[in-house]
N, C-alpha and C positions, 0 to 999 in steps of 0.2 A: 504494499499499500505505500502512494506517494506521502510525503511528510506535508503537514499544510503549506509549511514556503513553499514548495514547488507547484502545489494548487495556485497558490497566490499569482504567483509567476507565471505560470500559464493563463490565467484569467486575464492578467493584464497585458499580455502578450496577444491573446486572442481582441482584446479591446482595441488595441494598438492599429491590427490589420483591420480592424471596420467590423469585425463579425458580431462582437456585440452589441455595436451601435445599433447596425441592423434591427436587431432584434428588439432594442428599444421603440424605434419607430415602428416597427409592426406592434408590438403591444399599445402605444400611443394609437394607432388606426384603430386598433379593436377598441380600446375605449371610446375613442368618437363615435365608431359606428354602434358599441352598445348605448351611448347618451342620446343616440339619433333613433333608436329603436323605442328607448324608453319615454322620451320628449314625443313620438309620435301615439304611445297607447291611448293618453285622453284623449285627444281628437279623434281617434278612429272610434272610442269604446262611446264618448258620449259628446256630441259635437255641439250640442246647444248647453252643456255645461261649460265647455270651454269657451263659446261666444261671450258667456257669463264672467266666467273668470278674467277673461281680456279686457270687457268692457270695466269691469272693476279695476284691474289694473291700470286702465288707461286714466281712470277717475283719482288715482294716487298722486300723491304731491312726490316731489324728485326725493325729499328727503326719507320717505318712507320705503320709496323703489331703491334706492341705494343702502338703507340698512336692509332689506330683504336679501338683496344682493350679495350685501358684504358676508351676512349669515349665511346664506347658500355656500359662499366661497369658504368660509372658514370651516363648516361640518365636511367641506368638501376634503380640505386638507388633513383633517383632523383624521377622516375615515382612512385616506390614503395612507397617512401614518401609522396608523393603527394595522391597517391590513399589511404593507410593507416590513 
């Protein structure tokens, strides 16, 4: 069994050749695709509810929209941290 130092060195060598970087882009695109699927569920299942939600959002002030966007980003970052 290779030593931990050799495993780390092999991983760094793969990173330099770009193999791990392509994996990162692949994972990023998978995440984007998953986000699009999840975003599409609400309008597909209940278009009228989606229209109502968008109408409500259109009437919100800028501060409330920014706060909800910030909260969403913070929750997302925390989830990423916990999952990774």
